[in-house]
N, C-alpha and C positions, 0 to 999 in steps of 0.2 A: 500393412497400411502405413504410410509415412506419418511422422509426427504432425505435419501440417494438416493432413486429412483427419487425423484423430482429433485435433483441436477443433476443426470445423464442425465435427460431430457433437461437440460440447456446447455450441453457441446457440443462443436464443434471440429472438427479436425483442427489443426493449419496449416496444409499444404494445404488443399483445402477449408477450412472454411465451410464444410458441416456438417450436423447433420442428424439423430442421430448417436451416437457412440454405438456400441454393447459392453456391459461389460460382461466379463467372470471372475468370482471370482475364484482365485486359493486357497486361504484360508483367514482367518481373517486378514484384513489389506493389502492384496496383490491381484492384479488382472490385467487384460489386457483390454484396451479399443481399439476397432478395428473400423476403418473407412472403410465401404464397398465401398465407392466411389473411394478412391485412394489407399487403402490397408495399409495406415499408421497406426502405433500403438502408444499409450501412455501407461504408466504404473501407477498403484497404488502400491507404494512400501513402506511397513512398515507404512501404514496409511497416506502417503503423495502422492498426485496426482502429477506426473511429467509431466508438459505440457510446454516443451521448443521447439522452432523451431529446425529443424534438424541441422541447422548450428551452434547451441549452444550445441549440444550433442556430446558425444564420445562413443566409443565401450564399455568401461568397465562396466557401470551400467547394460547394457543389458546382457553382458557375466555373470556377477554376478547373475542376475535374472535367467538366463538359468541354471546355476549350482545349485542354491538353490532350484529350483522347477523342477528339472529334472524328477521326478516321474510323476508329473502332466502333464508335456509337452510330456512325452512319451505316455501318454494316449490320448493326444490331439495334434496329429502331425501337424494339420493346424497352430496352434499358435506357435509351435516349429519352423516351417518353416518361419512364419512371423517375429519372433524375429531374426532368423539367417539372413534373408534377410535384416533387418534393420541394423544389425551389419556390414554386408558387405558394406553398404552405408556410414557408419560413420567413421570419422577419429579416429586414436588411441589417438591423443592429440588435444586439442582445440587450435585454434589460439588466440594469445593475444588480448584481448578486453579492451576497456577503463574501463569497469565495474570491471575488475578483481582486481585492487588494492583496491578499496573500499570493495569488497566482501571478500577478504582475511582478511582484518582488522575486519570486522563485524563477519565473521565466527568464528574467534578466540574469540570474545567477547561473542557470543551466546553459544559457547561450554563451557564457564566458568560460564554462568548464573545459579544461584541457582534456583531450582524448588520451587515455592511457591504454594502449593495446596489450593484449596478452594477459597472463595471470598476474595479479597484483600481490606482491609479497610484502607484508608489514609485520613488525613486531606487534603482537597482540597486547596492547597496553591501552590505558585511557579509561575514564570512568564510564564511558558508554560501550566501547568495543569489547573490553575484557569481560564484563558480566554477560553481555549478549552471547559471547562464545561459550562461557561456562554454563549458563542457564538455558540456552535455547539451541544453539547450533551443534554442540556436541551430541545432543539428543537426536536432532534431525539427521545428522550424518550417519548415526547408527541405525536409524529406522527406515530411511528412504530406500526405495527399490529402483532398479534400472528402468528408465522410461517413465517414471512417475511424472505427473503434471503438478508442479508446485507454483502457486500463484502468490505474488506479493502485492498487497493492496497499498496504494499511496507510496510507491517505491522511490519516488524522486530520482536521484541518480544511482540508486541501488548500491550505495557505497558499502554498507555492511555485508550484503550478500556477495559482492565482488571480492571482498577480503576473506570471508569466512566460509563461503559455500559456492564458489565460482562455477557456473555452468560450463566453463572451459575445462575445469579439472574433474568435475563430477558428472556422471552420465544420467541426467534427468532433463525434463523439459521445463524451462523457466519462463513463466508468464509475468512480465512486469506491467504495472499499470500506474497511471496518475492522471489527474485532471489537467496537469500541465502538458501541453503538446510539446513544448521545448524539451522537457525531460525525456519524453519518448523518442524524440528525434535524436537526442544525444545518445541514448542507449542503443538505438537502431544503428547509429554510426559505430558505436563502440563494439557491437557484436555483429557487424556486417559479415555476412557469409556463414554465420552459425545457424544451423537448421534446428537447433533446440532452444532458441530464444525468441519469444513473441512479445510484441509491444502493443499495449492497448491504452488509448485515451478513453477513460471512462470514469464514472463516479463511484465512490466507495459504497454508496447506498443503492446503487442501481447496476448490479453486475450482470454481464452478458453471458452467463454460464448456466447450464442446466443444473438442477439439484442433483446431488450425488455424483458429481463429475470430477471433482478435484481431489488429489491425494493429500495435499497439505496447503495451508494458507499461512503466510507470514504477515503479521500486522504490527508494525513497530511504531507505537505512538501515534496512531491514526484515529482511533475511536473518539478521542476528546476533541478532534476537529469537526466531527460529524454532527448533524443537527440533533439526533436522538441518542447520542453517546452510546452507552453500553447496550441499549435495546437493539442495536444493529447486530449484536452477536448472533442472534437467532438466525438472521438472514445469511450470515457467513457460514454458520455451522451447517445449514441446509445444503450448501454447495459442496460439502465434503462427502466423500465416499464413506461407508461404514469403516470404522477404525482409522479414518483420516485424522490428521493433526491440525490444530490451530495453535500457532506459536506467536506470542506477542508480548508487548510491554505497554503498560498504561500507568499514567499518574492518576491517583484517586483523591477524593476529598478526605482530608484528615478529620477525625471525629473529635473536635474540641470546640468548646463554646466560649466565645468572647464577644463583648459588644462590637458592633459593626465597625466603628471607627478604629478601635484598637486592633481588631482582626486585620483590617487593611494595612495598618502600620506594621504589624508583626509579619504578615505574609510578604510585605515588601522587603523585609530583611531575610526571612528564612526560606521562602519558596523560590524555586528556580525561576528565572525570567521566562515569560511567555507572552504571546501577543494577546490582544483583547478578544480574538476569535477563539482562543483556547480556553476551555474550562476543564473540569475534572470529571472522570466517570465516578459512579457510585459503586464501590467495591462489593458491597453486600448484594446489590441487585445483579451485578455481573456474575457472581458466584451462584446465585439462584438459577440463572439461565444455564450456566455450565452443568449444574447438577441435574437439570431437566433432560439434557441431551447426551450426557456422557460423564466423563470424570477428568479431573485434573491429575496429570501424572507428574507434574512439577509445578511448584509455586514458591517464589522467592521474593520476599519483601525487602525494599531498600529505600534509600534517599531520605535520611533524617536531616534536620537542619545542620548537623555537624558536617555532613557530606556537602551540602550547599555552600557552607562557609569555606571548606577546604578547596572546592572547585574554584571558588572566586579568588582565593589567595594563591593557590599553587597549580593553576590550570596547566601551565607549560610543563612543569615537573611531572604531573600525573600522566600527561599524554606521552611523555618520552621515556619514563622509567617504569619497568614492571614492579620494582620494589615499592615505589611511591604509590602506584596504582593499588597494589595489594594492601598497603598500609591504610590508604584512604578508605577502602572498602571494609577493612577490619574495624576501623574506628566507627564507621557508619553502623555496622552491625552491633558493636558494643553499645553505642548510644541507644539503638532501638530496643535492645534486650535489657537495658538497665533503666536509664532515665525515662525512656519511651514507655515502659510498662506502667510507670507511675503517672506521668504527664504526657497525654497523647499528642500535645504539640511537638514533642521530640520523638514521636514514633515515625514509622515509615510513611512515605508519601507516594509510593508507586510499587508495582510488582511485575515480575516476569511470570508468565504462565505458559504451560504446555498442556493443551486440552486434547483428549482423545474422544472422538464421537462413538457412540454405541453402534 
């Protein structure tokens, strides 16, 4: 069975959570996925699977699909009727949602992103890339198997995976996802012709996959964007096969008590910059969920105020020099293990985790 057909076997309808979905190919890169249980449809459009809940959709993409593929639909009136029935149910315009402000910004960035074909080779430096390599991707590269399905939630332009675990270099099936359609269009162009890369526009808290269907999930700083934060971990873990891996990084709430006004002032100095949509997960709650479903095989805490200050002052040097990167990370760990043990304000503010499902 081809990777594409194996992927189809993993998909569920977002409205009734039933499987399987019947796939009808219109032409290369376009098709219709039909749920026989509730009659709902999802689209494969220009190489991107569109799997959004109905309340997030509007009429225009379906109308455009109807117009572009009029000849095919004339020969297959059942699907013509299904698309028209869905159009009738959907609003012309979407209601404003909290995600829209962030998505508008990122859509503009992805639309301007230059295409870099082939394997990207970079010196592994920087306060973000270097620890991701050491704490996550070294482990993943040792444990993955040929033809595994590895899913990245909120992948954006997938820059980390492109550099550390490229699906061009390594033989696995890479499923990228984001709420941003522009991000998915960009990656579809980047990996055009690759039979082991699949692009999904979907939400992190409404994934279109059967339980026990994915070999690994990559989740890099996504949970704190989601409405229920760490409680979404249970849903992600359910999608993993037994012994499947969840690899991620999250910032968490520091456990220190200060009056509100003073705390805001202190965090303005010591905490990494973030948008007002971003909060922090609760570390203790996250680990309780992990212990219910399996075990953490790696856990690495980082990001003291020392690290924040160094990144602000020496960002360019850290990104370009392996020595400065390692020095920054060493001073970060020194602060956490010394001052941070006495005063939690100077403790870690985030952690890497590799979780294995029972």
